[in-house]
C-alpha positions as CSV (number, residue, x, y, z in Angstrom):
1,M,0.1,-0.1,0.1
2,L,1.5,3.3,-1.1
3,I,-0.6,5.6,1.0
4,K,-0.5,4.8,4.8
5,E,-2.6,5.8,7.8
6,N,-2.1,9.4,8.9
7,E,-0.9,10.3,5.2
8,Q,-2.2,12.2,2.4
9,L,-1.5,13.2,-1.2
10,E,-0.7,16.8,-2.0
11,D,-0.9,18.1,-5.6
12,L,2.5,19.8,-6.6
13,Q,0.7,21.4,-9.5
14,Y,2.9,20.3,-12.2
15,N,2.1,17.3,-14.7
16,G,-0.1,15.6,-12.4
17,L,2.7,14.9,-9.7
18,Q,1.5,14.1,-6.2
19,I,3.6,13.8,-3.0
20,I,3.0,11.9,0.2
21,Q,2.9,13.9,3.1
22,S,2.3,12.7,6.8
23,K,0.7,14.7,9.6
24,S,3.3,13.4,12.0
25,E,6.4,14.3,9.9
26,Y,8.1,17.3,8.6
27,R,6.3,18.7,5.6
28,F,7.8,20.5,2.7
29,T,7.6,24.3,2.4
30,T,7.8,26.7,-0.7
31,D,11.6,27.0,-0.1
32,A,11.9,23.5,-1.6
33,V,9.8,24.3,-4.4
34,L,11.8,27.6,-5.2
35,L,15.2,25.6,-5.1
36,A,13.9,22.9,-7.3
37,N,12.8,25.6,-10.0
38,F,16.1,27.4,-9.5
39,V,18.0,24.5,-10.7
40,R,19.2,24.7,-14.4
41,D,18.6,22.3,-17.1
42,L,20.5,19.0,-16.1
43,S,20.1,17.1,-19.5
44,G,22.6,14.1,-19.5
45,K,23.8,15.0,-15.8
46,T,23.5,13.0,-12.4
47,C,22.2,14.9,-9.5
48,V,22.1,14.1,-5.8
49,D,19.5,15.7,-3.4
50,L,20.9,15.7,0.1
51,G,18.4,15.5,3.0
52,T,15.4,14.8,0.5
53,G,12.7,14.5,3.3
54,S,9.7,13.1,1.6
55,G,11.2,13.6,-1.9
56,V,9.8,16.8,-3.1
57,I,12.9,18.4,-4.8
58,A,14.1,15.1,-6.2
59,V,10.7,14.7,-7.8
60,L,10.6,18.1,-9.3
61,V,14.1,18.0,-10.5
62,A,13.7,14.9,-12.0
63,T,10.6,15.9,-14.1
64,K,11.6,19.5,-14.7
65,K,15.3,19.7,-15.3
66,N,15.9,16.5,-17.6
67,P,18.5,14.8,-15.4
68,K,20.1,11.5,-16.4
69,H,19.3,10.4,-12.8
70,V,18.7,11.8,-9.3
71,Y,19.8,10.3,-6.0
72,A,17.6,11.3,-3.1
73,V,19.5,10.8,0.1
74,E,17.5,10.8,3.4
75,L,19.0,9.9,7.0
76,Q,15.4,9.1,8.6
77,P,13.9,5.7,7.5
78,Q,10.2,6.9,7.8
79,L,11.0,9.8,5.6
80,A,13.2,7.7,3.1
81,D,10.1,5.3,3.0
82,M,7.8,8.1,2.2
83,A,10.1,9.3,-0.4
84,T,10.4,6.0,-2.0
85,R,6.7,5.5,-2.0
86,T,6.2,8.9,-3.7
87,V,8.8,8.2,-6.3
88,Q,6.7,4.9,-7.0
89,Y,3.3,6.7,-7.0
90,N,4.7,9.1,-9.5
91,G,6.1,6.4,-11.8
92,L,9.6,7.7,-11.4
93,E,11.6,4.7,-10.4
94,E,13.8,4.6,-13.4
95,R,14.7,8.1,-12.8
96,V,15.1,8.7,-9.1
97,T,16.8,6.3,-6.5
98,V,16.1,6.9,-2.8
99,L,19.2,6.0,-0.5
100,C,18.4,5.8,3.3
101,Q,21.8,6.7,4.7
102,D,23.9,9.5,6.3
103,M,25.0,11.8,3.4
104,R,28.5,11.8,4.6
105,Q,28.8,8.2,3.2
106,V,26.9,8.4,0.1
107,R,30.0,9.2,-2.1
108,Q,31.2,5.6,-1.6
109,Q,28.2,4.4,-3.2
110,I,27.7,6.7,-6.1
111,G,31.0,8.3,-6.8
112,T,31.1,12.0,-8.3
113,V,28.3,13.8,-9.8
114,E,27.7,16.9,-11.9
115,C,25.0,18.6,-9.4
116,V,24.1,18.7,-5.9
117,V,20.9,20.2,-4.6
118,C,20.2,20.8,-0.7
119,N,17.6,22.4,1.6
120,P,19.5,21.5,4.7
121,P,18.3,22.4,8.6
122,Y,18.4,26.3,8.8
123,R,19.2,26.6,12.6
124,R,22.2,25.9,14.6
125,C,21.9,23.7,17.6
126,G,20.5,25.9,20.5
127,S,19.2,28.6,18.4
128,G,15.5,29.1,18.0
129,E,12.6,27.1,19.3
130,K,13.5,23.5,19.1
131,Q,11.1,21.0,18.0
132,L,10.1,18.6,20.7
133,A,10.0,15.7,18.5
134,D,13.4,14.3,17.4
135,N,12.3,13.5,13.8
136,L,11.3,17.2,13.2
137,A,14.4,18.6,14.9
138,I,16.6,16.6,12.7
139,C,14.9,18.3,9.8
140,R,15.0,21.9,11.2
141,H,18.0,22.2,13.4
142,E,21.8,21.1,12.8
143,V,21.3,18.1,15.0
144,A,22.5,15.1,12.8
145,I,24.7,17.3,10.5
146,T,26.2,21.0,10.3
147,L,26.2,23.4,7.5
148,E,29.8,23.1,7.0
149,E,29.4,19.3,6.9
150,V,26.6,19.6,4.4
151,I,28.9,22.0,2.1
152,Q,31.9,19.6,2.7
153,T,29.6,16.6,1.8
154,A,28.7,18.3,-1.5
155,S,32.3,19.3,-2.4
156,G,33.3,15.9,-2.0
157,L,30.3,14.5,-4.4
158,L,30.9,17.3,-6.9
159,N,33.4,16.7,-9.9
160,T,35.3,19.6,-11.0
161,N,33.0,22.5,-12.4
162,G,30.0,20.5,-10.9
163,T,27.2,22.8,-9.4
164,L,25.8,23.2,-5.8
165,Y,22.0,24.6,-5.4
166,M,21.4,25.6,-1.9
167,V,18.4,27.6,-0.3
168,H,19.0,28.8,3.2
169,Q,18.2,31.8,5.5
170,M,19.4,35.1,4.4
171,S,21.3,35.8,7.8
172,R,23.7,33.0,6.9
173,L,24.8,34.1,3.5
174,A,28.2,35.2,4.7
175,E,28.7,31.9,6.4
176,I,27.9,29.9,3.5
177,I,30.1,31.8,1.3
178,C,33.1,31.4,3.5
179,L,32.4,27.6,4.0
180,C,32.2,27.2,0.2
181,N,35.5,28.9,-0.3
182,K,36.9,26.8,2.4
183,H,35.8,23.7,0.6
184,N,36.8,24.7,-2.9
185,I,33.2,25.8,-4.2
186,N,32.9,29.4,-5.4
187,V,29.4,31.1,-5.1
188,K,28.4,32.3,-8.6
189,Q,24.8,33.3,-8.1
190,V,22.9,34.8,-5.1
191,L,19.1,35.3,-5.2
192,P,17.5,36.8,-2.2
193,V,13.8,36.0,-1.6
194,C,11.3,38.1,0.3
195,S,7.7,37.8,0.6
196,R,6.6,41.1,-0.6
197,K,8.1,44.2,-2.1
198,G,9.7,46.5,0.5
199,Q,10.2,43.5,2.9
200,D,13.8,42.4,3.8
201,P,14.7,39.1,2.2
202,N,14.5,36.1,4.7
203,L,15.8,33.4,2.2
204,V,18.4,33.2,-0.3
205,L,19.0,30.9,-3.2
206,I,22.6,30.0,-4.2
207,R,24.3,28.7,-7.1
208,A,28.1,27.8,-6.6
209,V,30.6,25.8,-8.8
210,K,33.4,23.6,-7.8
211,C,36.7,25.1,-8.6
212,G,34.7,27.8,-10.2
213,K,36.1,31.2,-11.0
214,Q,35.6,33.9,-8.5
215,D,32.9,36.1,-10.0
216,C,29.4,36.4,-8.5
217,V,26.0,38.0,-9.6
218,F,24.1,39.2,-6.9
219,H,20.2,39.5,-8.3
220,Q,17.5,41.8,-7.2
221,P,15.1,40.1,-4.5
222,L,12.6,37.5,-5.6
223,Q,9.3,38.6,-4.6
224,L,7.0,35.4,-3.9
225,W,3.6,37.1,-3.9
226,E,3.9,39.3,-6.8
227,G,3.9,38.2,-10.5
228,D,5.1,34.8,-11.9
229,V,7.9,33.4,-9.6
230,V,8.9,30.5,-12.0
231,A,9.2,33.1,-14.8
232,K,11.5,35.2,-12.7
233,L,13.6,32.2,-11.7
234,Q,13.9,31.2,-15.4
235,H,15.2,34.7,-16.3
236,C,17.9,34.6,-13.8
237,N,19.2,31.1,-14.8
238,A,18.9,32.2,-18.4
239,N,20.8,35.4,-18.2
240,K,23.9,34.5,-15.9
241,R,26.4,31.7,-16.1
């Protein structure tokens, strides 16, 4: 049975795609959809989604960006199981493989790839309101892995000129840039995200390249609730390399 008790299907509003969500597990947010849309065309390339959760980014990237294959890596067994069933429900078994393991060990299994995407935990341990349930805390706080470990893992997975796409809190942008440089990844594109015009950005979308040149484009903030967000993301991707 693909849909279990306490679960439901949610429409991803693209080509009939559905994702399985549970009332007791971490549920995907707009951040994940923004990140998937921010990724450029991946024709012929292999992609790894680190910390896939219920699989939303992996499914969207697999169907929108034309990759050769997507590996969706998830530490928590119950989320990996949900992601596996989401892949099956959408008939994507030949395009997406879910791996239930620590992302720091996945390179031993799949080698190096051309692309890594990641929507990591945003909060440092001890910051903000900690979730009472461990399964939710792992998704939102750096309990199981730190930001530096995520970036180091991505660097190890990427081949030369491979690309990292990440979404994170705007307040940690400087830290992300420093950590990327430390691990031989150069940030090439920064797209702040705010809810409405005039508000300070609270999120940032980042594209970085392993061993890339030290040039970077800082875009005008993307406003979520004004105009066609997907079209704006495509415009950013088309105009800068």
